[in-house]
N, C-alpha and C positions, 0 to 999 in steps of 0.2 A: 539657689541651694549655693552659699560661701563655701568655698574651698577649704582644707584644713587650715592652709596658710595662711589665707582671708581672715580666717578665726583667729589664729595664733595672733596676726599682727592687732587685730583689734583689742584683744585682752591686752597685749604690751600698752598699748596706749592708754585703755582702762587702769592697768597698775600702775604705769608710771605718773599718771593723772594723781592717784590716791596716794602717792609716796612723795611727790611733789613739796614737802615742806623742809623749812619756811618757804614760802612762796615768794616772798616781796623780793622786789628788786633793789639792790643796794649798793651800785656802782654808778657812780657818776661819771660824766664822759670827761675825758682828757684830749682837748682840741689840737689837732697836729697840725703844723705850717701851712698844711692846703687849706685850712678853717674849717676841717670835719673833723668830727670824734673819732679818734683814733682808736685802732682793735685794743682791747684789755688784752688780747693774747692774740699773737700770729702762731701757729703751729706748720712748722714745716716739715711733711710727711704727714700722707693720709693713709699710710697702711694700718696694721692692724695697732701699734702702739699709738701714732698720733690721733685715729680716729677713736680709740677708748678712752685717750685725753682728752679728747675735744667732748665726750659724751659725759666723760667725770665733770668737767666744767659746765656745760649745760646743766648736768643735775645740781649744781651748786650756783645756779644762776648766774653764771658768767656768761652772758648770752652774745655779746658783741667778740664774737669769736671769727676766726678763718684758717683752715686747715689747706694748705697748698699740695700740690706736688706735681713734680714733673713729668709724670707719665699719664698717659691715656687713662680715662676710667678702665677699670679690670686689671690694670697691669701694673698697680700699686705693689711695691716690696717683690718678693724673691718668686712666689708662688707659680707665676705665668711666664717666668723668664727663667732666669739661671737655676731654680732649683728643680733637679733630674730625679727625684725621689718618685715610685709609685705613688706612697702614702705619708699621712704624716708619721713620724715616729713616736711621739708622745702617746700613751690611752687615749683613748675617745674620750673618756669620761673628763679629760683635764680641761676646765673652764678658764676663761681670760675675758674678751672683748665686751662678756656681759654683765660687769661689773658686778655680780653677784644678785641678778636679778632671772630668775628661773626661768621665766618665760623666753628669754634673748639668749640661753644657751646653745651650743650648736645640738645637744639632745634635742630640744623644743624645734630647732629648725628642721633638722632632719626629719624628725618623726612624722612632722606635719608635711614635708615635701617627699618622703619616701613611704609613712609608715612604719608605727611601732614596731614591728616583726623585723622589716628592714634593721631597723637599728641595732636591735637585741642582734641581729646575723651579722653588723658589720665587727670586723678587727678593729681596722684604725682607719680613719677617714680620707678617702683619696685627697691630694692636696688642689686638685682645681675645684672641689666642693668646700675645701676651706675658705678658697678666695671668692667663690659665690657667698659663702655665710659671710665674710668680712662684708661684703658690699650690701648685704641684704641688712647686718646690724648697724651698718652706716646710714643706710636710709630711712629705717625705723625710727631712728633715733634722731632725725633731723640733723644729724652733723654737716655744718656749710663745708663744702669743698670746693676748691678752683683746681681742675686737672689741669695738666698742659703747662703749669706754670714754675717757674725754676728760680730760687734765690740764689741771686747772683753776688749780691754784696751785703754785709750788716754794719753798722755801725751807730754811735750816738746822734741825737739833735741837739744841737749846740744851745745851750742856755735852758735844755730841759732832760727831764728824765726819761722822756720817750724812746726808741728807736726806731731807726730807718731802716728801712728792707728794700734795697733794691732788686725788682723781682723783672723775670720777663715772661711772659704769656703767649703762646701763640695764637690766643684771641685778640688781646689788647695790646701786645707790643710791651716795651718796657714802661715800667711805672716803678713809684716808690709807695710802697706800704708803711703806714706809722703805728706802731704799738707799744704797751707800756712792757711788755713780756713777749717771747720770743721763744718756742719750745723746739729742738732741734729735733727730732723724733724721725733720726734717718737711718735706722736700721743698721745693718752691716759695716757698712763705711761711713759711719755717722762723724768720726774726727782722723779718719784715715783712709788708706787706700789697699785696693787686692795687692796682695805682694808675690813677684816670681823673683825665685833665688838668684843669687847673684849667677851661681852654675847655670843659670839657661838665660842670662840676658844678653848674650850676644846671637839667639837667634831671632828671627824677622818674625811678627806675627802670623805669617802665613803658614808658619810651621809650630808654634808654640804660641798657646794662651792661658789666661789666668780663667779657671774653671766659672768665674763671672762672666767671663764673655760668651758672644756667643758664637756656637759652633753648629757648621752645618753637618752634623753626623750622618747625613745621607753621602756625603761625600767620602767620610771614612769606609765604606762597602771596601771588602778586600785589602784593606790598608793597616799598617800595624802601628798600633795606638801605645803610647807610653803613657800613664798618669801618673804624678809624682804626689805623694801624699798619701796617708791612710787612714784619714778620719772618714765619717761616713758621705761625706761631699765628694770626696774619692771616687770613692766605692760606686756612688751613683753614677758618676760621669763614666768609669770604665763598665757599667751595666749598659749605659745608654749606646755605645760606642759598638759593645757586644750585640745588642738587640739590632742595630742598625748594620748589622754584617760585617764588622770590622774582621779582617784576616786573623789578627792577633792583639789581645791587648795585654801589656806587663804593668803591673799596676807595683811602686819602690815605696818601701817602708822603710825609714830610717831606724827606725826601732827593731829590736829585734822579736819581740812579740808584739802583734799588732794590739791596739786598745782596744777592748771588748765590754770594761768595764764603763758604764754611763754615770759619772759622777752625778748629772742632773736629775737624776732618778732618786740618788740618795736626800738631795737638798729640797726636794719637795715636800715642805713640811712647813707650816706657819710660822714656826718662831724660826727657822734661819731665812725664809724669806722676808717675813716682816721686820727683824730685828739687827740681821748681819749689820746694816750701815749704822744702829746705836753703839756699836761695839769699837772700843777703842784700837787705833789705827792696826796694834801688832797684831791684835787678835784677825781684823779683816785681812791683814796681810796672809796671813800663816794659810789662814781658810783659801781665799781665791787662790793664791800660789800653787796650792795641792790642786784645788778643782782644775785650774786653766794649765798645769803642767800634764795631767791629764788627757786634755783634750776633749773632744764630743767623741765618745764611744761609738762604733757601729753593732745595729741590731743584728739580730741572725737572717731574718728576711732580706738585710741589703746584702750581708754576704752571700747567702743562698742565691742571689739575682745574678752573681757573676759566675758563682763556682758552678753553676750549672750547665757554662760553655767548657768544653773540654781546649778550648784556644784561648783561656785566662790564667793567669798565673801570677800568684804573687810573693814577690821577692823581699823578706824583711833583712833588715841590716842593710839595706843597701840604700848607700847615697850619690848623690850626683857632684862630682866633682870639677866637671866644666864640660859644654858643650860647642859643637859647630855643625856647621850646615856645610855639607859634603859636596861640593858644585859640579863633579862628574858624575854623582846619583843621584842629587837632587835630595837625599836621605839628612836624617839628623842623628849626629853620632855622638851618644853621648859616654863621656869618662866615667866609669865609679869605681867604686871599691872592690867592685867583684870583676871587672873586665868590663871592655868596650859592647856598649847597646847599639842595635841601629832601628833606627824608627819612621815613619813617614810624618805623623804628627805627634804632637808634646801638649799634653794638658795640665796644668800647676794648680793644685789643688793644694794650696799653703797659705790659706787662711788672709789674713789683715793686720798692716803695719799702722800703729798710731803714728799721723803726720799731720798736725796742724797745718801745715803752710799748704799742704796739697789741696784745700780746702779753700777755693777763691771767698766764698762768704767769710770766714774768719781770717782775712787778710789782715782786717785792721787790729786785731787782737792776738794773733798767733802767738808772737812772742813772748805773750804777757801771760798765758794760761799755766794756770800752777799745775804739774806733774805729781805723781805720787813720789818721786825723785826729789822733789822741792820740798815734801812736807812730812815724808818718813824715811830714816834708815833702819833696815831690818838687819838683824845678826847675819853674820858675813855668812854662816851657812844657809840663810834663806834670801841670799839676795839672786835677783833677776832682773837682768839689763831690760828686757822687755816690758814687764810689768812695771818696771818703772815709770816707763814711757806713758801709761794710762794718766787721763785729766783726773786731779784730786778736786771732787765735787764738794759744793757745800750741803748742808742736808736737806735743804730744796732742791738739789739736784741743779744747782747754776753752778758754774765756772768760778772757779777761785784765781784772783791774782798772783802773780808770782811775785809783784814788786805791787804792793799795796797803795792806790792812789793813782797808778798811771793808766789803767783804763779803766774806772767805776763804773762802767755800764754792763760791765760782766755780769754782776749780780743780778741782771735782767734775761739774761740768755742761760736757759735751761738744756741740759741735755738730757734726751732719753733715747738713748740708742748702744749699740755694744759697747762703746766706750764710757759707758756709768758701771761696767761690770766690777771693778777692782772698788769701787765706792760703794756701791750699792747690792753687789751679786748678780745672779742671773737676775735681768731685769729689762733692759731696753730691747732687746730681741728675741725674749722668751717666752712663749703663750703659757708657760707653768706659773711664773713670776706676776703676771698682769694683775691678778685678783688683789694683789697687796703691793705692788710697784706703784700702779696708775692712782691707787687713792692715796698714796703717800705724796706721788707727784702734784695731786690735785691741790693738796692741802699746801704744800708749800707754794704753790702759784697762788691760791687764797689768802693765805699770810699776808706775803708779800704786798698783795692789790691794797690789803686791808691797811697794813703798816705804814704804807706810803699815802694814805690819807687819813692819818688817825687824827690829827688837828680837826679835821673837816667833821669828821665822827664824832669828835668828841664835843664841838660846837652844835651839830643838829641834835645831839641827844640833850646838851642843856637847853637848847628850845624846844625841845617836846613839850607841849602842853595840851595834848589831846586827850579830853577827860573821858572814863568810862563808864563814869555813870553823871545822871544828875539830880541832884539831891534841890529840891524845893526850898525856897528861905520861907523859915516862918515869921512873921512879924508879932512882936509884942503887944497886947493892949487891946 
């Protein structure tokens, strides 16, 4: 007797086969310098965004693709790494990687795995189960993935429209992959780096880390911990330290009133998710400036996870001015606008800074990637230096050139990561946007592949002479 999950997988195979229209292959191979057919699309990152993009391409009969990920299988993305929440924060009925295939939804998977009653009783999905679900979707949709494979460099192939991607694999060492298009589906740090405020820069990593880095929380038992930041991630790290037995945890929030409104709940409707990118720049800037100024609000369970501990303190309106390590005590001294604080360990949950030059794979084009500062000047009252550093993307999610003609190959490098936010709204790292963002990205990719070979398609069409019917010739007489 097949298990419910096996029955679901068989149903998915039947459903995907029944909607595989048109099924005709349409891409002709482009031969790389190695004499082999180049990939039509190379996807860098096999987490939720990269895998969903690959699935969307496969449904569009773009079959010669590969997704690579530097992490081992199961460790793609944040879920089993630096994500420290117990559950996802979005409602359980949000869909995403399924791309509107009902049998592929997380509800279908969870119900087959644990029973429909368990789904009905579930409030929010545990993050480890989300990671398990993503791997399942990737497997049943047949997405080709090479784990343990890191992109080192990206550049053009001389005399060709192809891109050369130098990669390093734990299995095969260094090699070059050739592709017509490359998608950077690299999540949170796609075009930047995790930030640590200048006020903490003097502290060694033994005493201060960014929230994305590994933390030995067990070693914080009996210690005083300070967390900088007041977004959901900051509370997750504070709670994890408390649950590990920290003697005291203080969370420092610069705002007088911590952010409790979650703007991503408001914008989760088809009109905004699908059409923000269609608006003129002034409207895109206005909306996303307001969204990103609010940051990501934390829900009640996230706060309660900290507040249940009597040794937790939230300090609002508190800003770190400078820091130092006291050699006499081995403790961190933080000078704040509310006076000095001492701690054994500091976790900085202060987000991402856009910095193209910090990404080795973008070294050949970093200084020619157009930003919003290069394309749009907002009214003085709406100016925001941080948002101006976001890449200004074309409508197919490709990078735009700051100086046209210097790096024309950028038109074949597409960004599906948090850096896409200013151009496309919630997209590259948001579950709620996947059902609208991924099809738009896939459409941009297939349009580019089609247009590049337009002369060839025209010639093929003109030569097409397959008859639909046979009409017998009647001879008179």
